[in-house]
ZAMARGU-4260 file (C-alpha; in steps of 0.2 Angstrom, whole numbers, plus 5000, padded with zeros to 4 digits):
<rodrens>
0) 4057/5397/4765 | 4072/5403/4754 | 4077/5392/4741 | 4095/5383/4744 | 4097/5380/4727
5) 4108/5394/4718 | 4106/5397/4698 | 4121/5391/4689 | 4134/5402/4683 | 4151/5400/4676
10) 4163/5399/4693 | 4150/5383/4696 | 4153/5376/4679 | 4171/5379/4683 | 4171/5371/4699
15) 4162/5353/4694 | 4171/5352/4679 | 4189/5356/4689 | 4182/5341/4700 | 4179/5329/4686
20) 4194/5331/4677 | 4206/5329/4693 | 4198/5316/4704 | 4208/5302/4702 | 4194/5290/4715
25) 4174/5291/4717 | 4159/5284/4727 | 4149/5273/4714 | 4131/5269/4718 | 4123/5256/4708
30) 4105/5248/4711 | 4104/5233/4721 | 4086/5226/4715 | 4086/5212/4725 | 4090/5218/4741
35) 4083/5236/4737 | 4093/5247/4743 | 4109/5257/4734 | 4126/5249/4733 | 4140/5260/4735
40) 4158/5256/4731 | 4176/5267/4728 | 4181/5265/4710 | 4195/5273/4701 | 4190/5286/4688
45) 4197/5295/4671 | 4188/5308/4660 | 4186/5306/4642 | 4190/5320/4632 | 4171/5328/4634
50) 4173/5325/4651 | 4162/5308/4654 | 4168/5300/4669 | 4178/5282/4663 | 4179/5267/4674
55) 4187/5250/4675 | 4179/5235/4683 | 4182/5219/4686 | 4168/5205/4682 | 4169/5198/4700
60) 4164/5214/4710 | 4148/5218/4714 | 4147/5234/4706 | 4149/5226/4688 | 4135/5214/4691
65) 4123/5227/4696 | 4126/5238/4682 | 4124/5224/4671 | 4109/5222/4678 | 4103/5242/4680
70) 4114/5253/4669 | 4108/5268/4682 | 4121/5274/4693 | 4127/5290/4703 | 4146/5296/4706
75) 4151/5305/4720 | 4168/5313/4716 | 4174/5327/4731 | 4188/5339/4734 | 4200/5336/4750
80) 4208/5348/4761 | 4211/5353/4779 | 4197/5357/4791 | 4179/5351/4788 | 4179/5337/4774
85) 4159/5345/4772 | 4167/5363/4770 | 4174/5358/4751 | 4167/5355/4733 | 4159/5339/4729
90) 4148/5334/4714 | 4136/5320/4711 | 4134/5315/4695 | 4119/5306/4689 | 4123/5293/4673
95) 4119/5279/4662 | 4135/5266/4663 | 4138/5259/4647 | 4151/5245/4642 | 4166/5251/4630
100) 4170/5237/4618 | 4190/5236/4620 | 4194/5233/4600 | 4185/5249/4595 | 4194/5266/4591
105) 4183/5272/4607 | 4190/5257/4617 | 4208/5261/4613 | 4205/5280/4615 | 4197/5277/4632
110) 4211/5264/4638 | 4225/5277/4633 | 4216/5291/4641 | 4214/5280/4658 | 4231/5274/4659
115) 4237/5292/4658 | 4227/5296/4673 | 4229/5279/4682 | 4246/5273/4677 | 4248/5258/4690
120) 4230/5252/4681 | 4242/5244/4668 | 4245/5230/4682 | 4228/5223/4678 | 4219/5235/4663
125) 4221/5218/4650 | 4215/5203/4662 | 4201/5196/4653 | 4189/5197/4667 | 4192/5218/4667
130) 4181/5231/4658 | 4180/5249/4653 | 4165/5257/4656 | 4159/5276/4653 | 4145/5286/4662
135) 4133/5296/4650 | 4128/5310/4660 | 4111/5314/4663 | 4113/5328/4677 | 4125/5333/4691
140) 4121/5341/4710 | 4136/5353/4715 | 4141/5357/4731 | 4151/5371/4733 | 4154/5373/4751
145) 4143/5378/4763 | 4127/5387/4756 | 4132/5386/4739 | 4122/5370/4729 | 4118/5368/4710
150) 4107/5357/4699 | 4116/5357/4684 | 4112/5349/4668 | 4124/5338/4656 | 4128/5353/4645
155) 4135/5361/4663 | 4147/5348/4665 | 4152/5342/4648 | 4165/5351/4637 | 4155/5355/4619
160) 4162/5342/4605 | 4153/5350/4590 | 4167/5354/4576 | 4180/5346/4587 | 4181/5328/4580
165) 4198/5329/4573 | 4204/5333/4590 | 4200/5315/4596 | 4213/5308/4580 | 4225/5323/4589
170) 4225/5321/4606 | 4238/5306/4607 | 4251/5313/4595 | 4250/5330/4602 | 4251/5324/4620
175) 4267/5313/4614 | 4275/5326/4605 | 4275/5340/4621 | 4280/5326/4633 | 4295/5322/4621
180) 4301/5338/4612 | 4293/5352/4624 | 4296/5346/4644 | 4302/5361/4649 | 4287/5370/4642
185) 4274/5356/4653 | 4285/5360/4667 | 4282/5378/4665 | 4264/5373/4663 | 4261/5366/4680
190) 4274/5375/4690 | 4270/5395/4682 | 4253/5394/4676 | 4247/5381/4688 | 4257/5386/4705
195) 4261/5368/4706 | 4278/5363/4713 | 4294/5361/4704 | 4297/5343/4696 | 4298/5330/4679
200) 4278/5337/4674 | 4271/5326/4661 | 4257/5331/4649 | 4243/5317/4652 | 4228/5323/4643
205) 4221/5337/4630 | 4203/5341/4629 | 4194/5357/4622 | 4197/5366/4639 | 4211/5363/4644
210) 4226/5350/4648 | 4228/5340/4663 | 4247/5337/4671 | 4254/5325/4682 | 4269/5323/4693
215) 4269/5305/4702 | 4249/5305/4709 | 4247/5323/4708 | 4238/5331/4696 | 4232/5350/4692
220) 4222/5356/4677 | 4227/5371/4666 | 4210/5378/4660 | 4211/5388/4643 | 4209/5406/4642
225) 4196/5401/4631 | 4190/5385/4623 | 4194/5377/4609 | 4181/5377/4593 | 4192/5366/4581
230) 4208/5354/4582 | 4218/5369/4572 | 4218/5379/4587 | 4226/5368/4599 | 4245/5370/4592
235) 4242/5389/4593 | 4235/5389/4612 | 4248/5378/4618 | 4263/5390/4609 | 4254/5405/4619
240) 4254/5395/4634 | 4270/5391/4635 | 4275/5409/4631 | 4264/5417/4644 | 4272/5404/4657
245) 4291/5410/4649 | 4285/5428/4652 | 4277/5425/4670 | 4295/5416/4674 | 4304/5430/4667
250) 4293/5443/4678 | 4296/5432/4693
</rodrens>
């Protein structure tokens, strides 16, 4: 019998990363040692700069107690669309959950990125029984549609961060600056380069491989022509993309 698992290629990596960056919810499976069966629950998700999933859970929820007892978990993310749901891509991420200290620089960054992706969580994010978790990925399983199955490693689904520590400090100010002073360029990124509808699009996140843009609950992803290798490359990349978008607008 032919092996159904395909060699991982650039297209497969792109599909998995797009699902991870744009998903707003997923199915979290935790280990219930007492019952002896997995426990699945719906969670809202966002991503850290490198693409690691972020979740916010209440101490009152069953999955929080299970994560505290056993940090091993998996997260299923899928795209939706017309027709058979099994014809659309989905990725399962095998990971170990780590609670994030809110007062740390990491905690402040994760809170900001999570709320940028999940703004309605601002209603309860600071309740004392809520905590952020980062899912540190070990491996992944991608189904890109019928007959397109891949086993993937950590490096296949996360953005390399070597030489990019400065981007962690730069990102928040860059997002705020683009939304405040270059909203026209942000809208063009979405409409001209991503094919999205017209509207007051906002930049919600920057990472080494692209941008996340939002209009209400709608999320689009703009992948850079090539990944950033240093924080000093961000501004020229944003200028280049804005010019490409304006040129496309003129041509149309």
